N, C-alpha and C positions, 0 to 999 in steps of 0.2 A: 430443833427434831436431830435426831439420832441418824445414824444410816439407818437402822431400821425400822423408823415411826418413818422415817422420809419414804422408805423402797416402800412398804405399808399403803403409804397414803394415794402414793402414783399411782399405786396396782391396783386401789379400786377402782379405778377411771377407767381399766382395760372393759370392763363389762357396761360401760356407756359407749361399744361401738363403735363405728366407722361412719362418720356423720359427717361429708364433705362440703366445704365453704368455710370462707374467710372473714366472714361477719367477727366469727368469735375469738379467733387470733389473734385477729384487727385489734380490739377493746384492747384482749390483754397485752399486747405490746406496747401499747399506750400507755394504759396505766404502767410500767413498767418504764419508762421513758423511751422507746420505739430505739432498745438495743439494736435493731438489726439493718441501722442505719449506719453503724458505727463503725462496719468496715466493707473492702469490698469482696464479693461471692464470685465463686460459678455454681451452677445451679443445675443437677443431671436426674434426665427423668429416662425412662426405660421398663420394658419387662424384665431384661436380663441382662447383667453384666455393672449394673450402677455400682456396686460396691466396686467391687476390682477397679474398674475407671476410677476410683473414685479414689483410692490408695494409691495410685501408681499418681496420677496428677498432683494428689497432697505432698506423696516424695519427692517428685521433680521441685517442687516450690522449695520444701523444707531443705532439701541440700543444697539451692540458691539462697537459702539466707533467710527467706521468707517467715516471719512468723505466720504458719498456719493453723487455722479450725478444722475440723472434720467433722462431719455429724452425718450419721448412719444409721442406719434400721433395717432389722431386728438387731437385735446381741445375740452372740451365740450363747455367754455364762451370766455374763455382770451389766447392770445397765448400763454401768459407768463408760462400759465401752460405745457405748455411742458416741459420746463427747470427748475431742478430741484437743488439745492445744499441743504443735512442737511436736506430732506423733505419740505423746503420752494422754492417758487415758484421764477424764477425772478424778478427783481423790473422792473416796467415803464422802469425806468431812464436809469438802467444798459442794460435793453435789445434796448432800442433809442442808448448807446453811442455805445454797440456792432455792432447794428446794420450799423451805422457808418463805423463800421471799414471794417465789409464785405463788404460793397458796395464800398470802397476805394479799397480794394483788389479785388473784381471781376471786376474792370473796363468795357471791352469790351467783355469778356468772356461769351456767352451764359450759363443760369444756371433756375434749376426750384425750387418754392418753396422750397421742400423737400430739395435740397441739400444747400441750403440757412440757411433753419433750421439746418442741421446740423453739418453745419460750424459754425453754432450761440452756438451751444451746445457745441462741441468737445471746442471751444475757452471757452468761460465761464468756462467750466471745469476746462481746464488750469490753466487759470487765477484764479481761485478760491484755487486751490491743492487738488482740487479729489485725493480720495485715489482708489477708482473705485467708475464706473460708470457703473451704469443697463441702457445699450444700445438696445432700441427695434424698428427693422426693422420697413419701411414702407411698404414697397412692396416687397411679393419675400424675398429676402437672397441676392443668390448671383451677383444679377444685382446692390443691393442698394445702396442708395448712406453711406449706416451705414454699409457697408464690406470693408470699410479702415482699422477696426480697427482689433489687432491680439487681442480675447479676450482668459481670462486664462478658460473660461468657455463657451459654446455654447448651447442654450439651445431650441429646437423644440417642441414645442408644441402640437399642431396636425395638420393634414392636410385635407383639406377639399377641394371643389370646391368654388371657389372664386377668383376675378381678371383675367378670364382666357385668355381675354383680352392679356395681358402681360406674363402672367405664363405659358399658356397652358393646353389643353385641359380637360388632363386627371390626374386623382392621380397622377401619376409616373412623369408626366410632374413636374407637382406643385413640388412634393418630390423634384426632382433635385433641383431645382429652390433655396427651404429651403434650404436644403443640402448644400449648397453653402457657407453659414456660417462657417461652420467645418472647421477647421485650424489642419495643423500636429503636431499630436501628445499631440491634447488638448480635454479634456474630453466633449462628446456629451452627452446631457440628453436630453433621447425621451419618449415624453405623446403618449397617445393611439391613433396609427395609424393602417389604413389598413395592411394588409401583405404586399401588392404590394409597399405600399409607406415605408413600413420599409424594404423592399428589396434593394429599392434605396440608402436610409438613412444609412443602415451598410454597403454597396461596399464602398460609399464614407468613412465611418469612419475607413473602413479597408484599403481602397488605402492610407489615410492620417495619419496611425496609432496612428485613432483618438478614443481613451478607451470611449465605445458605452453605455450606461445604462438605460435600458428598464423600462418605465412604468411597472407593475404588474408583473416582473421577477425579476428586481432587487432594488424598491422601491415603497413603497406603503403606501395610505395612507383610512383607510376604521373608519369608525361610530362605536361609544361602546354608550353604556350608562351613559359616564362620559365625552364622548364628544369625539372630534379624536384622532386616533391613526396613528404614524407614524413607518414605519416599510421600515429601512434602513440599511446604516452598524451599526444605535442606534435606539433602539426602543423609541418613546416618547409616552407616554397616557398622555388621557385628555387635549388633547389640545383645546382650545378657539380658533377660528377665527373667525373676526370682518367681516364677509363678510358673505354675505347671499348665500343661489343658493348650489344647488348639486354640478354644474359644478366646484364648487370651490377648493372642494378636492382634483382636479386633478391639480390644479394648488399651490395648497398647497404642494403636494407633490414634484410637480418638482421644486421650491423656496428651500424647504428644501434639496434636494437632491442633489443643486447645492450647497447651503451654504458647506452642509459638504462639498465636494469637494474645496470647497473654504478654509476652513478648513487643508483639506491637504498641502495648499500652503501656509500656516502662518497665517492667519484670526482667530479669537477666535472664539468660542463657548463654551457659556453658556447656559446650562437648562435655569434658571432663565431669563435670557434676553431674550432667545426665545418665552417662556411663554407669557410673558410681550409684545413680539414686536407684536405676533399673535391676541393678545387680545385688539391691539389700530390701527393695520396696517387697512385703510379704502382707498377707491378708487371709488369714486362717480359715479352713473350713469349706474353701472351696479347690475342689481338685488336688486334695494336700495327703500326702500319704504317709504313712507310719510305719515301722519294719518291727517286729516285737519279737520274735526275728520274723513271723509272718505277717505277710503284708496288708493292710488296713486301710482303704481308700476312702477319703472324709468329702463327702460330697451336697453343699448343700440348696440342688438343683428341688424345687420344689411345683415345679408347673414344667409341661408338656417340652415346650421348647428347651428347658434346661437341662430335660432328660436326655434330648436327644443330642444338646452336644456335648453330655457326659459320654455319652457312647461316642460318639464321634474319637473323641480323648482318649477310651479305653481302646477302642482301634484303633490309630494310630500307636500306642506303645505295646501293641501286641497282647495284651490281655482277650485271651481265648473264651475261658471261663472263670466263674467266682462264683459267692454263697454273697446271697443280699441282704444287707438288714437293713426293713422299708418300714417308715409309717409315713402318716399323711395328714393333716388336718382339711376340715371342708368346710374352709369361710365364704358363707353368702350362696352355699349348695352346688356351685358353678364351679368346682376345682375338678377336675379331670382325671382323677387318683387311680381308677382302672387304669386307666390306658395309660398310665405313665408304668402303671408294674409290669401292667402287659408287654410296652415296649422294651421294657429289662429281665423280659422273661426268657429271651429265648438262649442270654448265654447265663444263667441262674442255676447252678443246680440242684440247692437249698434256698429256699425264701422263707425269713423270719418276719414276720409282721407282730408291730405289736403298738401299744397308744403312744405316742409320742409328749415330751415333756411340754412345758408352757401353755399361755394365755387361749389358745384358740382353740377352736371348739376341734375335737379328735374325729377323724375315723377309727371305731372300737374296732373291738376285734368281732363281734357279733355281725357287726357291720361289715367285715371282710367275709365271715363268716359265708354269710348270704351272699353276699356280692358272685365271689368266689364260684357259688355250687352254680348258681344259675346263670354263671357266663360256661361252666363245666357241661352244663345239661345242653346250653346253645349251641353248642361246638366253638365256641368263642376261645376256650382256655384248655389248653392240654394237660391230659389227664394223669399225662409223667411227671409234672412239676413238683418236686415234695416242698409244702408246705410245713411251719410249725409257727403256732398261735401262741406270743404270752400277751400279757397285758400289761407287764411290768418291762422296759424298754430295758433296765440293766439284765434282769432274765434271762430278756433276749438275746442281749451280747455276750453275756457269760456260755447260754446253750451255744452260739455264733462260732465263737471264736474256739469251740471242740471240734477235733479229729476229721481236720483236714488241713491239708497245704495250700489251698486253692485261694486268691485272694481275697477277702471280706470287703462286699463295697458296704460304704453306710449313706442313706440318703432319702431322698422324699421331705426331708423336714430340715429345716435349716436350726432348728430347735434341740432336734434328737444330734443331728450331727454338733450343735455345742456341748451336750454332756457327755456324751462318747468320747471326743476330744477332753472334756476334762477331765475325765477318768483314767484315759489314756498316758495324757501327761503326768496325773499324777503315780499312773502305775511304772 
């Protein structure tokens, strides 16, 4: 297959939807010779922060000479971004070749898009001789296709209300799904979670004799005049992190604690390499800023907790007013996209709404008009906000970049952020 043919073949499985379960991926990996058993791994679940935490941890390992794999989702622009070895995305030619292998092994077996990309990732890592792969869950944890690995360390970044159609309506139900990645006698690192979620996670860890390390109890990161300070088994001061946003402090703490635990399993830890890795780590589209010279802020927040974290970072940076380019999907009918928009409105002078690119069901302009009119009539939305509606994100961006020196904030959809970022980079 050519890359185009491989991409089109894989993309057809987007329409198979989300079907949690490990039966199909287990059969597929068996037909491929169980590549998931060829490398060690760290497994990351959580509502937000998985990608940033994974990027930080992968950079720490790579700067210590470890041959790393990194599997994340979704991608910003190219599907090749999901599969990285030694920090570099897979080539289009290698992607096409592996897709051919996966398609042959699949045969008539039903599968989802994410199951196929997971199998491709593990096959790629095995054939490249990856020593340790940092693997991000796609959805939940217990029944996520990635949950066939036996990780050295598990990380649960946080627990929020997202994907309730698949994970459950309450924080406890969602926590139980995320805690499904915890394995017997393998340590688990937990970020800031509610008491009820922590109760569920701690019980799962206790049942499996898995050592539990809690953020702000067993380790933490805080700011000082000279940079970040990490306090865990060791103390590191004056750390510089090449990722913006207050929320990245927590992700940094989680990655460093997991890295300390890996040191106990024989992986190296050198303070100079740690500092260099943190100065160079990159994770595009997450509170990323472009100066055109007008400031454009890109953030892939796509749920309510992510929007709240974004607003905290804007407040910390003194950004009091902005124009807003916003789009959202409504996967499963449970996405609180109107609440996400409302949270952003108080500081938004003009709001440009569009349909996001990508494979997921978009909130259409017709739906936006209907929802906003109903909200205005019910008094839940100010009539002072100025809305501009565009079906095309390109038209919305072009219009949003005109006639103001205020920062432009682009958020709500990671696919929107990815396309805007690619266009800005080209420009």
